[in-house]
N, C-alpha and C positions, 0 to 999 in steps of 0.2 A: 456541805455541812449538815449534820442531822438536825432536824427541827423537831425537838421533843414535843413542842406544843402542837405541832401539825400546822396546817394552813388555817388561818383565822379569817373570819368575816369581820372587817374593821371599818368603822366610820370615822372620818376626820371632819370636824366641824370648824370651818374657817379656811379661807383660801388666801391667807397671807404668807409671810416668809416661812414661819415654822410649819404651818399647815401643809403648804405645797411640798416642802422638802420632806416632811414625814410621809405624806401620801405617796410620793414617788419612791422613796427608799423602801417603804413597807410593801408596796405593790411589786417592786422589782425583786423583793425577797421571796415572792410567791404568794403573799397573802391576798385575799380578795378585798380590795379597798374601794370605798366610795367616799368622795369628799363633797361636802355640802357647803354652798355659798349662798348668802342671803341676797346678793345682788344678781340681777339678770345677766349682767356681764361682769365677771370678776375684774376688780380694779385695785390699783395701789392706793394706800392712804398714808400720807406723811411726806416728809422732806427728804433731802439727801441724808445719807448715813455713812458711817465709817466702818467698812469691813475690816475686822482684825484678823490676825493669823488664824484664830480659832474658826471664825466663819469661813474664811478662805479655804481652810482644810476640808470643810464639809462640801463646799462648792467644788473642790477638786475631786472629791469622791463622786460627785454628780456629773463631772466632766464640764463644769461651767466656770472654773476659776480663770482660765485664759480669756474667755469672753467677758467676764466681769472686769478684769484688769484692762482690757481693750476699751470697754465702754465707760470706764471710770477714770480715775486719776490716781497714780501712786502717791501715797502720803508717807513722808519719812518721819513724821513726829508731830508733836503738839507744842505750840508756843503761845503763851498768854502774857499780856502786859497790861499795866495800868494805863490810864489816860495820860499819865506823865511819862510813860515809857519804861517804867520799872518792871523788870522781868519777875513774874511770879510762877511761871511754869516753863520749863525748857527740857523736853523729853524727846529721845530719839529711839526708834526701833533698832537702829544699828548698835546701840549699847547692849542689846540682847543677842544679836547676831548680825554680822555685816550684810547679810542678804535679806534680812527681815524688812517688811514694810506693811502698811495698811493700804486700803483702797477706798477713796471717796467715790461714791456712786449715787446717782439719783435713785430713789426708791422705785420709781417707775421702770427704770432700766433693769434693776434687780428683779422686780416682779415679772417683767417680760421674759427674762432668762429662765426663771423658775417655772413660769406658766408654760412656756414652750416645752420645757423638759417634762412637766407633768403630763401634757397632752400626748407625749411620745411614750409614756409609761402605760402599763395595763390598768391604772386606776380609772374608775368611772367618776365623772364630774356631774353633779346635780346643782343647777343654779336656780335662783329665785326661790330658795327654800330657807327661810329664817328659822333656825332651830332654837326653841325656847325652853325645852324641857327634855328630860329623859325618864321614860317609864320602864324600869327594870332594864331590859335589853333593847328597847326601841327608842328612837328619837321621835320627838313630837315637834312639829313646826307650828307657826303662829296660826295657821288655819285649823289646827287640831289633827291634821293628818299624821299618821304614824309611819315610820320608816324603820325597817329592820326585819328580823332581829340581828344583833351584832354581838360577837364575843368580846370585842374591845371597842370603846369609844374614846377618841382622842379629841379633847377640847382645846382648840387652838384659835379661839374666837376673840383674842386680843385683850388688852388691858381693861376694857369695859365689858368683859365677858358676861353674857346673859346666863350661860350655864353655870358659871361660878356663883353668881348671885342666887340662882335657883337651887343648886345642889350643895353649896358649901356656904351657908349664910354666916357662919362664924369666921370666915376669912376676912382679913383686913385689906381694904383697897381704897384708902382715902385719896382724894384728889390733891395733888400738890398745890400749894397756894400760888405758885408761879408757873406760867406756861410760856409760850413764845409765838411770835410771828415768824414766818419764813417764806422765802421765795428763792428761785434759782434764776440767776441773771448772768450776762456775759461778764467776764473778768476784765473790765475796762481799765482797772488800775494795775493789772499784772501781779496782784498780791499772791495768787495761787501758783505763780511760776516757781516759787521755792519749794513746792510740794509739801507744805505744812498746813495742818489745821491751826488757824490762828484765831485768837480771841483778844478782845479789848474790854476792860472792865473799869468801872468807877464806883468805888464802894461796893455795896452788895445790891444796889438797885439798878445799875446800868450794866448790861453785858451784851456784847455783839460778837458773833462768830462768823468766820468765813471758811468754808470747807470746799476745796477743789473737788469737783464731781465730774469732770470731763476735760477735754483738751483745752477749752476756752471758757468754761463755765464754773461758777461758784454758787453754792447755796449759802444764803445769808440768814442768820438767826438773830432775833432780837428778843430779849427777855422782857416779859411783862407780868405784873401781878394778875391773878385771875379776875379780880374785880374790874380791871380795865380790858379784859380779854373776852368778855362775854359776847355771844353771837349778836346781841342787840347793840353792842357798843360800836360807835363809829371811830375809826382811827384817823386822826388828823395827820395825814402823810407829810404835809409841809412842816409841821412842828417836829415830827419824827426825823425828817431830813436834816433839820437844823441841829437837833440833839445828837444824831448819829455822826454827822460831819464833825461836830465839836469833839466827840469822843474819839474819832478815828479819822483825822484829816486826810491821811494817805489813801483812804478808801472812798474819797468824795465822789469820784466818777461812778463807782459801783452804787453808792447810796443814791445819787441823783437818778440813776437808771431805775433802781428799785422803787423809788418814790413815784414814778410815773405809772406803775402797774399795780397789781393787786397782791396782797399777802394772804396766805393761808394761816390758820390758827391751829395751834396744837396744845392739848392739855394732857397731863400725865398723872398716873396713879402710882402709889407705892403699894405694891401687891405682896402680901405675905399670907401664905396658906398654912393651915395647921398640918397638912399632909398633901401629898401629890395627887391622890386619887380619892374618888367617892364611888365606892363599889367598882364597877367595870369602867368607870370614866377616869381617864388620866389627863391632867392638865399640863400643857407645855407652853413655851413661849411667854408672851406678855400676860396671857391669861393666868399663868402660874407665878410669875415673878417680875411684873412690870416695875420699872424704876423711873427716876428722872433720867433725862438724856445726858447728864453731866459726864458720865464715864463712857458713853458711846458703846454700850454693850448689848442693847436690846435684841437686835437682829442676830447678833453672833451667839448669844446664849440660846436663842430659839433654834438656830441651825444645829447647834451641838445637842440640844434636847432631841431633835428629830433623829440625828444619827445614833445617839445613844439608845433611843427606844428601839430602832430597827435592829441594833446589834444585840441588845439584851434579850429580845424576843427570839433570837436565832437559836439559842441553846438553853433556854430556861425550861425546867420540867413542867411548870404550870404558870398561870397568869399571875398569881400572887407572888411567886418567886421572882418573876420578871419585874413586877412593881417594886419589890424590895431592892432588887439589884439596881434598877434604874435610880431609885432614890439614893442608894448608897453612892452611886457614881456621880450624880448631879448635885447632891446637897452641899458639899463643901464649897464648890465654886459659886453656886447660886447664892448661898447664904452670905458669902464674902462680898459679892458684888452688890447684893441688896443692901447690906449694912453699910458698906463703904460709900455707896451712892447717897444713902440717906444721911450719913454723917457729913459728907463733903458739900452737898448742895447748899446748905445755908450760908456757907462761906462765899458763895457766888450769887445766890438768889434768896434774899430775905430782907427784912427790915432791921436786922440786928447789925447795926453799923460797926460795933466793936469787932465782929468776926471779920469784916473786911480789913480792918487795921491789922489784925493778927495775920491774916492771909498775906497781906502786902509785906509785912515785916519778916515773916519766917518761911513762907512757902518757896520762894525763889531760892533762898539759902538751902532749904532741905533738898532741892533737886540736885545739889552738888555734894551732899554728904554721902560718903561711901555706902553706908548701910541703908539709907533712905532711897537713893537713886534707883537701885535695882527693884525695890518694892514698888516705887511709883511707875517705873518703866514696864514692869511685868503686869501691873494693874492696867495700864493703858492698853497693852497688847492682848488682854483677856485671858492670860495664862495662869492667873492665880488660882490656887486650890484652897486658899485659906490665908489667915494672917501670917502664918509661919511657913507656908510651902507654896511652891509653884511648879509648873511643868518647865521643861527645857526644850527649846526649839531644836530640830534635828540639823543635820549637816548642811541642809539646803535652806535653813531659816524657816522651815515649815513647822506648824504645830502638829505633834504626833497624836493622831486620833486614837491610837491604841491604848493610851494610858488609863482612861477611866475604868476599863474592865479589870484592871489590876489593883483598883483602890482597895485598901485593906478593909476587912469587914468591920473593924473597930470604928470606922467612920460612920457607920450607919446610925448608931446611937439609939436612944429611946424613941425618937420620932419615927424611925423606920418600923420599930415594933408596933407603935400605935397605928401607923398607916396600915400595916399588914392586918392587924386585928380588925380595923374598921372595914377595910376592903373585903375581908372575908365574911363580914357579918351579913 
């Protein structure tokens, strides 16, 4: 395919899911790519995650889908109940296509797959370089050293992005008032055998999730307000064990095992950028659109960002046109998931008790309403393009990656024009 832009010198900042996928895809498209990581040894950060058909499609392009499925666990849907057993969510991928499924996988396993793939690509990896600023076409690390020049800089440094703070101070990225504890343990209760992501809730203040992430393992999530989640706070594991067992008696064996070990802590930001780029710097992944984990879309959105960037650069006449096309392709889905996550989260994590009553009364019913069930199911699968449209899975139940490039120009809207004007300035 003709590359109208020619071969670019590209820097990718951040060695996470989106960064490694982007660096690999861009390098194998012929660009000269260098990926920068602040740690001396790149490492995963975070818990188990749910790969949706969207993320799996990108892994398939990288030749990693089969390995991800083998190292993870097939997930057929989502089930959530109250502490009294009332169903509030009951969604299945099979409603979209009989062959469709998600994959629960430990973030470390996904990281290893992407990292091994990155090391086989032509991309260069620079470790121990914490990038804190951009000076025109150069990266600046914390020691003041400059790296570059680069034609394009891809900021994939996560929800707490230092480059976003420095280059786009008008962006909104507040910390959610609720985070979680998590750990991965053996599935001693056999709850993961059904192949479902399962949750138990009590009001809007107690929420526990169990995600199968391997043949015999589950990742356990426990919701907590940020004031109880600070690094200096000590978690009373015995009190937690009693509360969790009362919430979900069937999971007692898993809870008992988890209470003997340590939990990691996770905090989340709601990231909303006024545009995707700041000059030659394009933000992707959680750096561009971090959300709460309620819809399970973070890694999947980042993977599709990476594929879309590599594809839009392939036949764009110039960098500005590539940015505009990238924004036109990604804006509808990202805007939908950012807003949907922000609207849904308080029904599960907040101090607004009436929202829990409304959820318990109507959400389970909505799962079986003909017009609502497809909306909720396609939201789970990551294939929504907006409140009124979604993609259709192909004959094999796979997400068709080709669709973004045919997104109508009318979807770009005023935001794209503003992005173009500013990036050209």
